C-alpha positions in Angstrom: 153.1 -16.4 34.0 152.1 -14.6 37.1 151.6 -16.3 40.4 149.9 -15.9 43.8 151.5 -17.1 47.1 149.5 -18.2 50.1 151.2 -18.5 53.5 149.3 -20.5 56.2 151.0 -20.3 59.7 149.2 -22.9 61.9 149.6 -24.3 65.4 151.6 -27.2 64.3 153.2 -26.1 61.0 153.5 -23.7 58.2 152.4 -24.3 54.6 153.3 -22.1 51.6 151.4 -22.7 48.3 151.8 -20.9 45.0 148.9 -20.8 42.5 148.6 -19.6 38.9 146.0 -17.2 38.0 143.5 -20.1 37.2 143.8 -21.4 40.7 146.0 -24.4 39.8 148.6 -25.2 42.5 152.2 -24.7 41.1 154.3 -25.7 44.1 153.9 -26.2 47.8 156.1 -26.5 51.0 155.2 -27.7 54.5 157.3 -27.6 57.7 156.1 -28.7 61.1 157.2 -27.4 64.4 156.8 -28.6 68.1 154.3 -27.3 70.6 156.2 -26.4 73.8 154.8 -27.3 77.1 156.7 -25.1 79.7 154.1 -26.0 82.4 151.3 -28.4 82.8 148.4 -27.4 80.7 150.4 -24.7 78.8 151.1 -24.8 75.0 153.5 -22.3 73.2 155.3 -21.9 70.0 158.8 -20.7 69.6 158.3 -17.6 67.4 161.8 -17.9 65.9 161.1 -21.5 64.9 157.7 -20.4 63.4 159.4 -17.6 61.4 162.3 -19.9 60.1 159.6 -22.5 59.1 157.9 -19.7 57.0 161.2 -18.5 55.5 162.2 -22.1 54.6 158.9 -22.8 52.9 158.9 -19.5 51.1 162.5 -20.1 49.8 161.7 -23.7 48.8 158.7 -22.4 46.6 160.8 -19.7 45.1 163.6 -22.2 44.2 161.1 -23.8 42.0 161.4 -20.8 39.7 158.3 -18.8 40.6 159.8 -16.3 42.9 160.2 -13.3 40.4 156.7 -14.0 39.0 154.8 -13.7 42.4 152.5 -10.6 42.3 150.4 -11.2 45.4 150.9 -12.7 48.9 148.2 -13.6 51.3 149.0 -14.7 54.9 146.8 -16.6 57.4 148.1 -16.8 60.9 146.6 -18.1 64.1 146.7 -15.6 66.9 149.0 -13.1 65.3 151.6 -15.8 64.8 153.8 -14.2 62.3 155.3 -10.8 61.4 157.4 -9.4 58.8 158.8 -5.9 58.3 160.3 -4.1 55.4 163.9 -4.7 56.7 162.9 -8.5 56.8 163.4 -8.8 60.6 161.2 -10.9 62.7 161.0 -13.2 65.7 162.3 -11.9 69.0 164.2 -9.0 67.5 166.6 -11.0 65.6 167.9 -9.8 62.1 167.0 -12.2 59.3 168.5 -12.2 55.8 166.5 -11.8 52.6 164.0 -14.3 51.5 
């Protein structure tokens, strides 16, 4: 079976969902994170926390046995909230291991 992964990086949490090609949900993970308030009226996210939430959710879904069968990934992120590169680095220049 072939699967599609959707990654939704939001203001208060990240959700990763895997679907089969008929649109049925196969597995899903969610992890929330805190909004930081460094000054009155300001709201920020810790980019490393957001990235780790995404990695944890992806790993969790892949642990359900679908990882090698995922053929497409779609990412939705608010305000450019998530970045990956080919060396799997992200978040404030830190090196991250493989998914």
